[in-house]
N, C-alpha and C positions, 0 to 999 in steps of 0.2 A: 730584359725587356728590349725586342726589337723591333720598335716602330718606324712605317716609312712615310713622310708625308710627302705627298706629289707634289711637285713644281717648289719645293724649299730653298731650290738653287735661284731664282728669281729674285730679282732686288726688291729692296724694300722703299718706304716711303723716301727716308732721306736719299739713298741711294738713285732714286729717278731724280732728284734736284740735280746731284754733281753730274749724272749722266748729260744733264739736258744743259747744264752750263760748259762740259766741254763740246757737245757737239755746235753749241754758240761760238764759241771762241773757235772751232774747227774753221766753221765754214761761214761767218760771220754773219750778220742782222741779213742781208740784203738777198742769199743764197739761200735761205731757210724757206722762204715762201715759195723757190721755185722747186725746192726738192720734194715739199708737200704737195705740189701740184702734179709734179710729176709721182710721185705715191700713190692719188686720189687717181689720177690715170688709169697707173697700173692694176688697183683695186676694181677700176669698171671695169676695165677689157676682162679680168679674173670672172666677175660676176657672169656677163654677159657670155663668156667660153663656158662656165658651169652650166647657164641656162641654156644653152644652144645644146650641150650633151644631155640635159635633163629633156628638151625636148626631143630629141634623136631617141634614145631609150625610148620612152612615152610611145615614139609613133611604131618603135619596131615591137614595142610589146602589142600593142594595138594591130597590127598587122598579123602577130603570129597568134592572137586570138582571134582572130577572121579566118585565117587557115583552119585554125583547129574548130571553128563552129562548123564549115563545109564540109 
């Protein structure tokens, strides 16, 4: 039987705890909030970029629609 389970390579519950402990040991308690703040800014910037791209696509679509109607 050849079954494929997507994302089977991702860590399970206990593995996440070990990963978090290693991150805590590597970066320390003081550095983690700074890392999360930077990550949050990156996500916000990415979302803004996606929204701008959607607006550009919608504007182009509307312009093409207007040209076709004329």
